[in-house]
N, C-alpha and C positions, 0 to 999 in steps of 0.2 A: 502595388505589384511592380516589380522591376523587370524590365526587358534587358537581358544581358547584351552588352556590346560584344559581339561574338569573338571573344579572344580564345580561340581554340587552337590546338595543335593536332596534326594528323599523325597517328601512331603507325610507323612503318609504312610499307608500300603494298601490303596485301589488300585485295578487294574481295569481300566475302559474298557468297551467294545468299546465305541466310545466317548472318552473324548474330548469335544470341548467347545466353547462358554465361555472361561475363561475370567474373568474380575476382576479388582481390584476396589472395591467400598465400601464406608463406612468403610474403614479400614480393609477390609478382602477380601479374594479371594472367588468368586463364580464361579461355572462351571457347565456344563451339561454332562450327559451321555446320548447321544441323543436318542438312540433307546429304552432305558429303561424309558425315560420320566422323569428323575430325575434332579432336581436342587439341587446342593450340595454346602456346604462351606468346605474349606480346612483350616487347615490340618486335622481336625477331621472327615471330610466327613459326616457331619450331613445333613440329607435330609431336605431341606427348603420347597420343594414342590414336589409332585408326581403326574404327569399327566398320563392320560390313552392313550396318543398319544405321538409320538416322540417330544422331546423338543430340538430345535437347539441352541438357545441363548436367553439371556434376557438383558434388560437395566433397571436400577432403574427408578422409576417415581419420578420426583422432587416434594418435599413437601408432599410425601405420604410414610413415612417409612414402609418398608416391602412390598411395592407394586412394581410389575414388569410389563413391557411390554415384550411380548415374541413372537418369531418365533416358532410356534408349530403346529403339525398336518398338516393341509392343509391351515393354514393362520396365522393370528395375533390375539393374545388375551391379556387380562390383568389378572394378578394373584394377589390375595389379600393375606394378611398375614396368613390366614387360608388355603391357597392353593386352594381356589375356583377360577374358571375361568369364565371370561366374554369374548365372542368373539367379536372382532371389524369387522372382515371379514374373510371368508374362500374362497379365490379366486381360490384355486386349487381343490375345490370340483367339482366332475363331469368331471375332466380332462380325456383325452382319455386313460390314463394309470395311475396306482397308483403313487401319488406324495406325497412329504413331504417337509416341510421347513427345511432349513439348517442353515447357519450362519447368524448373524445379529448384528447390533450395532447402537447406537444413534450418531448423528453428533453433532458438537459444537453448533448448533442452535436449538437443542431440537427435531429434527425429528428422526424417527426410520427407519432403512433400513434393509431389510432381503431378502435372496434369497431362491428359491425353486428348487427342482430337482426331477427327477423320481427315485423311489427306484432302478430301473434297470440301472440308470445312462444313460438313453436314450439320444442320441445326440440331442442337441438343445431343449430339453423339458423344461428346467428351465427358470426362470424369476427372475428379481430383482424388489422388491416392496419398495415404500416409504410410510411411515405413517406420515402424516402431524400432526401438533400440534392440529388440530381440530378433529383428529381421523379418517380422511378420508384415505383410502388406495388406492394407484395408482400403476399400473404396469408401470415401467419406462424403463425396458429392457426386451427383449425376446431373444431367441436363445442362451441361456447359457446352458451348460451341467451340470456341478457341480460348482455352485457359492460358493466362500468362501471369507471372509471379509464381507462387505467392511471395509476399514480403511481410516480415514480422517486425513488430516493435521490439525494443531491447528487452523488455520484460517477458516477451513471448505471449502476452495476453491478448494481443490483437493481430489479426491476419488480414492483409489486403489481397484481393484476388481480382484480376481483370478478366472479363469475358470480352476479348477484343472484337469479335464479330458483332456483338451487341453494343459496343461502344460504352461500356460501363465498368467502373471499379467499385467493388463491394467490400465492405468491412465486416469482419466476423469476430465476435468474442471467442476466445480459446480457453478451454479448461486446461491449465498447464499440467495438471497431474496425469490426465489420460489422453489429452489431445483432441477431445471432442469439441465440435464447433457449435456455437450458439446461432441464434437467428441473425441473418445478415441485415445490413442497412446499406442503401446506396450512398457511397462516399462522394463520387464525382462522375459526371457524364460529360466528357469533353464536347465542346460545340463544333469541333472539327477533328477529323482523323480518328484513329483507333488506339486506345491505350494498350501498350505492349509491356516490355520489361519494366520492373519497378525496384526501388530500394528505399529504405527508411534511414534518415540521418539521425544525428545525436540529439536533435531537438524534436524528434518524432514527426518531422515533415516527410511527406511522400514525394519522391522523385519518380516521374513516369516518362518513358520514351513514347512519343505519340506518332505512331506509324502514319505515313501519308502527309505529314505536315512539316517535316524538317525541324521539329521542335522537341525539346525536353522541358517538362513543366514541373515546378515544385509547388505542392499544395501543403498548407499548414494543417495541423491536426483537426481544425474545425472546417476544413474544406476550402478555405480561402486560397485563391491562386496568388502565389507570392513572387514567383520568378519564372521567366521563360528564357530558355537558351535556344538561339537559332543556329542551325547547322546546315552546311551545304550538301545535305544528303536527304533525299525525299522520304526515306523509310528508316528512321531511327528505330532500333529494335530491342536492344538490351542495354543495361547500364549497371554500374556499381560505383561506389566511392572507395578510394584507396590511395595509394602512395604513402610515403613515409609518415606524413602527418594526417592522412585520411581525407585530405581536402582536394583530391583530384577526382573529378567525375569522368569516368571512362564510359564511352558510348559506342556500341556497335551499330552497324547499319546493313542494309541488304540491297542486292541488285535484282532479286527474283521478282518477276512480274513487270519489270520496267522494259518498255520497248527500246528506249535509247538511254541507257544509264549515263549519268554525268561522270566526270573524272573522279569525284569523291563519293559517289554512291558505292556502298559496300565497304567503305573505309571504317576504321576505328578512330575515335576522336578522344582527346583529353582536354578538359576544361577545368580551370581552377575555381573553386567555390569557397564560401566563407565557413560553412558548417561541416564538420567532418562526419564520416561514417565509420564503420568498424569492419575488420576483416570478415570474410565469409565464415559463418558458423560451421563447425564440423559435424559430421554424422558420428555418433558415439555408440558403437555397438556394445551390447552386453553379452550376446550369445557367442557360441563358438565361431571362430574365424573360418570362412570357407577355404578349402584347400586351393593352393595355386594350381594353375593349369587351365587348359581350354575346356 
């Protein structure tokens, strides 16, 4: 196991309340500040879209520059280049307690996956949803407390999903034809902190931001801890691999819940690594496009 001598760069001057959902797409970094509903680009931190509800994560829409599919509010929506929203479904409307969407990502086959959680992080209140290419939204897992990820291997046959509140990352087999999940196995249970955002690199290793530790950890496909990156922020939250050669690890962090945030809590960091990742997979719709407009 290698402990990285912390050679990091701070990206821009923005400090985020709850920075997550970071992706490398179309030659740039995009990320969300969840509770403020902002979709941003780095390093300038220009606002791409401003929603009136929390915005967990997005994926680009194939063939539609400037269009996004998003885990937002109580469901799934499409966002156009003007920032206008069209809802595909709001499955957490009318839940027994206030809910919001959290992390989400597209898989290699063009489907979009996103998790929900209670604002109060109530045990077992969350779910995982799959958005198929025809725009239909299906709840595929229940009984999650704080879902983060998912992250997929390059062949789409394996999905990693963290339940941050329980401190566990599970690994699921995926039927690539229909998107059904098989029985999970526990992949890793960190000895400290909570697993948060994740991504898989070209060697199939899983990078995980570990909330509460100031660390990002790389686990090999057999679960072996291979590398630890130390950062000067207590709450690393989201991450992606990108840059021109795919070898820059971008990491978000958060200030939420900290009584006395340090100068780099809430910052976005860039760390050079040896093994590349790939750009964010797009959502690939097959059904009719939603009309533009509110």
